[in-house]
N, C-alpha and C positions, 0 to 999 in steps of 0.2 A: 298276116301281121308279123313283121320282122323284128319288132322291138325286143321280145324275150330272148331271141337267139343272139342279138347283139350284146345283151347283158351277160349272157352265158359265156360268150367269147371273151369279154372283158374280165370276167372273174377268173377264168383260166389263165389269161395273159398276166394278170397281177400275181397269181399264186406261183407261177413258174419263176424259179430263181437259180442262179448258177451255184455250183458246188466247188469247193476247193479240196483237192486231194494232194496230200504231202507224201512224197515217195521217201521211204525210210530203209529200203533194202536194195542191195545190188544183185541179189540172186533172183531166180525165177521159180516161183512156186505156182501152183494152180489152186489158190484159195481165194477168199474174199478180201477186199482191201479194208483195213482198219486205219483210216487216214491219220497220219501223224504218229501212229503207234507201230503198225506192222503192215506195210504196203509196198509191193514191188512196182516197178514201172508198168509191167504188163497188167497187173491187177488195177492200177490207177487208170490206165487207158480203157480197160473193159468197163470199169465203174463209170467213167466219164461218158462213154458211148452208150450207156444203158438208158440215158435220158436225153431229150432233145433241148438241152440248154448249153450256153457257152461256159463250160467248166474250165477250171484252172488247175494245172499241175505244178506243184512246187518241188524243187530239187534242193534240199539243204546241202551245204558244203560237204558234208560227210559222204554224200552220194556221188560227188563229181570226181 
């Protein structure tokens, strides 16, 4: 019976959503990303790669 497994897959597919990480620092530290508050590019990439969703990185004008 494959019906319960299909429902389980659909539940997981619906619950997965992309995250947005805002880079706020130009230096490189090795801590966790607090998006929009205290997050380097490296920390944002590591956080985005930690899950299998299509995440977005935002670079405010101050970081460019």
